[in-house]
C-alpha positions in Angstrom: -24.7 57.6 -17.5 -28.0 56.7 -18.7 -30.3 54.4 -16.7 -29.7 51.4 -19.0 -26.0 51.6 -18.9 -25.9 52.1 -15.1 -28.1 49.0 -14.7 -25.8 47.1 -17.0 -22.7 48.2 -15.0 -24.3 47.2 -11.7 -25.3 43.8 -13.2 -21.7 43.2 -14.4 -20.3 44.2 -11.1 -22.7 41.8 -9.3 -21.6 39.0 -11.7 -17.9 39.7 -10.9 -18.5 39.7 -7.2 -20.5 36.4 -7.3 -17.9 34.8 -9.5 -15.1 35.9 -7.2 -16.9 34.6 -4.1 -17.5 31.3 -5.9 -13.8 31.0 -6.9 -12.7 31.7 -3.3 -15.2 29.1 -1.9 -14.0 26.4 -4.4 -10.3 27.2 -3.6 -11.0 27.0 0.2 -12.8 23.6 -0.2 -9.9 22.3 -2.3 -7.3 23.4 0.1 -9.2 22.0 3.1 -9.5 18.5 1.4 -5.8 18.5 0.5 -4.9 19.5 4.1 -7.1 16.7 5.5 -5.4 14.1 3.3 -2.0 15.4 4.2 -2.7 15.4 7.9 -3.4 11.6 7.8 -1.7 10.1 4.8 -1.7 6.5 6.2 -5.4 6.3 6.6 -6.1 6.8 2.9 -3.5 4.2 1.8 -4.2 1.5 4.3 -7.7 0.8 3.1 -6.8 0.3 -0.5 -3.9 -1.8 -1.7 -2.7 -0.3 -4.9 -0.3 -2.2 -7.2 1.2 -0.2 -10.0 1.3 -1.8 -13.4 2.4 -0.8 -16.8 1.4 -2.2 -20.1 3.5 -1.4 -23.1 2.0 -2.0 -26.5 4.6 -2.4 -29.2 3.4 -2.5 -32.8 4.6 -5.4 -34.9 6.0 -5.0 -38.4 6.2 -7.7 -41.0 8.8 -7.3 -43.7 8.1 -9.2 -46.9 10.7 -9.8 -49.6 10.3 -7.9 -52.8 10.4 -10.1 -56.0 11.9 -8.7 -59.0 
């Protein structure tokens, strides 16, 4: 291996390690937040009253008679 290719390989390995550590950290934080909400589900829903609503938009069509 030449010097430039070994430096390139080390740089790529470093990028992979940093990306892996970042992905593990994000996954850990996500799982911790989900676990915290699951541990106390009543606390998150008592503060906010949520009323589900649905709006259905139906297009209107006008049929005109054809003269002829």
